[in-house]
C-alpha positions in Angstrom: 16.1 -28.2 -13.5 13.2 -30.2 -11.8 11.6 -28.4 -8.9 10.9 -30.7 -5.9 7.2 -31.0 -5.1 6.0 -29.3 -1.9 6.3 -31.4 1.5 3.3 -32.8 2.3 1.7 -29.5 3.9 -2.5 -29.0 3.9 -4.1 -25.7 4.2 -7.5 -26.4 5.6 -10.3 -23.3 5.4 -13.0 -24.6 7.3 -16.3 -22.2 5.9 -19.5 -23.9 7.3 -22.6 -22.5 5.5 -24.7 -21.5 8.8 -23.7 -18.2 10.5 -26.6 -16.8 12.5 -25.2 -13.4 13.6 -24.0 -12.2 9.9 -25.6 -14.3 7.4 -23.5 -16.0 4.6 -20.3 -14.4 6.5 -17.9 -15.9 5.1 -18.5 -15.2 1.8 -19.9 -11.8 2.1 -17.6 -8.7 0.1 -15.1 -7.5 2.3 -13.6 -4.4 0.4 -14.4 -5.3 -2.7 -13.9 -9.0 -2.5 -15.5 -12.5 -0.6 -13.8 -12.4 2.3 -13.1 -16.2 2.1 -10.9 -15.1 -1.1 -8.7 -13.1 1.4 -7.5 -16.7 3.2 -7.6 -18.8 0.4 -4.9 -15.7 -1.7 -2.7 -15.4 1.7 -2.3 -19.6 1.2 -1.6 -19.9 -1.9 1.0 -16.4 -2.1 3.1 -18.2 1.2 4.0 -21.3 -1.1 4.0 -23.2 1.9 1.3 -26.2 0.5 0.7 -28.9 -1.4 -3.0 -28.7 -0.9 -5.4 -25.5 0.0 -8.8 -26.9 0.6 -12.2 -25.5 1.7 -14.1 -27.9 4.0 -17.6 -26.6 3.6 -21.4 -28.0 3.9 -22.7 -25.3 1.3 -22.5 -25.2 -2.6 -22.6 -21.3 -2.9 -19.8 -21.4 -0.3 -18.0 -24.6 -2.2 -18.5 -22.7 -5.4 -16.9 -18.9 -4.6 -14.0 -21.3 -3.1 -13.4 -22.7 -6.3 -13.6 -19.6 -8.2 -10.9 -18.3 -6.3 -8.6 -21.6 -6.7 -9.4 -23.8 -3.6 -10.0 -27.2 -3.6 -13.7 -28.7 -2.5 -13.2 -32.3 -2.4 -16.2 -33.2 -0.7 -18.9 -31.5 1.5 -19.1 -31.6 5.1 -20.8 -34.7 6.6 -23.9 -33.5 8.6 -22.2 -34.3 11.9 -19.4 -31.4 11.2 -21.8 -29.0 9.9 -24.2 -28.2 12.9 -23.8 -25.7 15.6 -21.6 -28.1 18.0 -19.3 -29.5 15.8 -15.8 -27.8 16.6 -12.5 -27.4 14.6 -11.0 -30.4 15.6 -14.0 -32.4 14.2 -13.6 -30.9 11.1 -10.0 -31.6 11.1 -10.4 -35.5 12.0 -13.1 -35.7 9.1 -10.7 -34.2 6.4 -8.0 -36.0 7.3 -9.9 -39.2 7.3 -11.0 -38.7 4.1 -7.6 -38.2 2.8 -6.4 -41.3 4.5 -9.0 -43.1 3.0 -7.4 -42.1 -0.6 -4.2 -43.0 0.6 -2.7 -39.5 1.5 -1.4 -38.1 5.1 -0.1 -34.7 6.1 2.5 -34.0 8.2 1.8 -30.7 8.9 -1.9 -28.8 8.6 -2.7 -25.3 8.9 -6.3 -24.6 9.9 -6.9 -21.2 8.5 -10.0 -19.7 9.2 -12.1 -18.2 6.5 -12.8 -14.7 8.2 -9.3 -13.6 8.4 -9.0 -10.8 6.0 -5.5 -9.4 7.7 -3.8 -12.6 7.5 -0.8 -12.4 5.1 1.6 -14.6 3.7 4.6 -13.8 5.8 2.7 -14.6 8.7 2.2 -17.4 7.9 5.6 -18.5 6.8 6.9 -17.0 10.0 4.5 -19.1 12.4 5.6 -22.0 10.2 9.2 -21.6 10.5 8.5 -21.5 14.5 6.8 -25.3 13.8 9.8 -25.9 12.5 11.9 -25.1 14.7 10.6 -25.8 17.8 9.2 -29.1 19.3 5.3 -27.4 19.7 2.4 -29.2 18.7 0.8 -26.2 17.3 1.6 -22.5 16.6 -0.6 -19.7 16.0 -0.9 -15.6 15.9 -1.6 -13.6 19.1 -2.9 -10.3 20.4 -1.0 -8.5 23.5 -4.3 -7.3 25.3 -4.3 -3.2 25.4 -4.9 -3.2 29.1 -3.5 -5.6 31.9 -5.9 -8.0 32.3 -4.6 -8.0 36.2 -6.8 -5.1 36.5 -10.2 -6.5 35.1 -13.4 -5.6 36.8 -16.6 -7.5 37.0 -19.9 -5.9 37.6 -22.1 -7.7 39.9 -26.1 -8.4 40.2 -26.3 -5.4 42.3 -24.7 -2.7 39.8 -21.4 -2.8 42.1 -18.0 -3.0 40.1 -15.3 -5.3 41.5 -11.5 -6.1 40.9 -11.2 -9.9 39.9 -7.4 -9.5 41.3 -7.8 -7.0 44.1 -4.3 -7.8 44.6 -3.6 -5.3 41.7 -5.7 -2.6 42.8 -2.2 -0.3 43.4 0.0 -2.2 40.9 1.0 0.0 38.3 0.4 -1.3 34.5 3.9 -0.9 33.7 5.0 -3.1 36.3 2.2 -6.1 35.5 3.8 -8.7 32.7 1.4 -8.5 29.4 -1.3 -10.9 28.5 -1.8 -12.2 25.1 -5.2 -13.7 23.1 -5.5 -15.7 20.3 -5.7 -13.1 17.4 -8.0 -15.7 15.6 -7.0 -16.3 12.4 -4.8 -19.8 11.7 -3.6 -22.5 14.0 -0.5 -24.4 12.2 -0.7 -27.8 13.8 1.0 -31.5 14.0 -2.2 -32.9 13.4 -1.9 -36.4 14.8 -0.4 -34.5 18.5 -3.5 -32.3 18.5 -5.8 -35.3 17.7 -4.4 -37.4 20.4 -5.1 -34.5 22.9 -8.5 -33.9 22.0 -7.4 -29.9 21.5 -6.2 -27.6 18.5 -3.8 -26.1 20.8 -2.3 -28.0 23.5 -0.2 -26.8 26.3 2.9 -27.3 24.1 2.4 -24.7 22.0 3.7 -21.6 20.6 2.7 -18.4 19.2 4.4 -15.3 17.3 2.7 -12.0 18.3 1.2 -9.5 16.3 0.0 -6.2 16.4 -3.7 -5.3 17.0 -4.0 -3.8 13.6 -3.1 -6.8 11.9 -6.1 -8.9 13.8 -9.8 -8.3 14.0 -12.4 -10.7 15.2 -15.5 -10.7 13.5 -18.7 -11.9 15.1 -21.1 -8.5 14.7 -21.5 -6.0 12.4 -19.1 -3.4 14.4 -16.7 -6.1 14.3 -16.9 -5.9 10.2 -16.5 -2.5 10.1 -13.3 -2.2 12.2 -11.9 -5.0 9.8 -12.7 -3.1 7.1 -11.2 -0.1 8.7 -8.0 -2.0 9.5 -7.5 -3.3 6.3 -7.8 0.5 4.2 -5.5 1.7 7.0 -3.0 -1.1 6.5 -3.2 -0.8 2.9 -2.6 3.1 3.1 -5.8 4.1 1.6 
């Protein structure tokens, strides 16, 4: 029996070389492997993609990506490699290069390189939502651990004030939960997001995941927490 080819879905992993807070964060060792390797493996293990590619401006990162099976068909331009370029700029450049080669992708998953807690199951779950609903984008989100309606701010004089003082007497259980972007991946209909000028638009959906499955990594403390969560999830 001849297997039908995978639909034209692209896993795009953006891995710039210029991280300042944690140097070479995208290929630093995380529990025994370069952190980038986890995103690459999750993409392959999901069996969703016709192509898994890494967009980078750095040959060292490109080499690690290739060693773990991803394609690096070209290096980023200087315009998409500086501190001011956003994910949408990278997406546009990647799709333009593929289009010049006669290839287009109906769906793209922008999978971040520092997402070692991402799983193939979550990639498939979010893709099912994208395929079922008429959303422009779908991504994982995490519930805030405390009601944001009761958030505080500190004034210049040191005094604290509620951002929403009308909720001073509200019970936590009576306030609707709020979510934040988990910072792992974004399933997109690329032409819609490029037209809107946003990675996720007002017509986007989310899958909710628990705090143990996500960790933003910007500091050494974040890194340690991510490794702790990874080991807890693996039971070790």
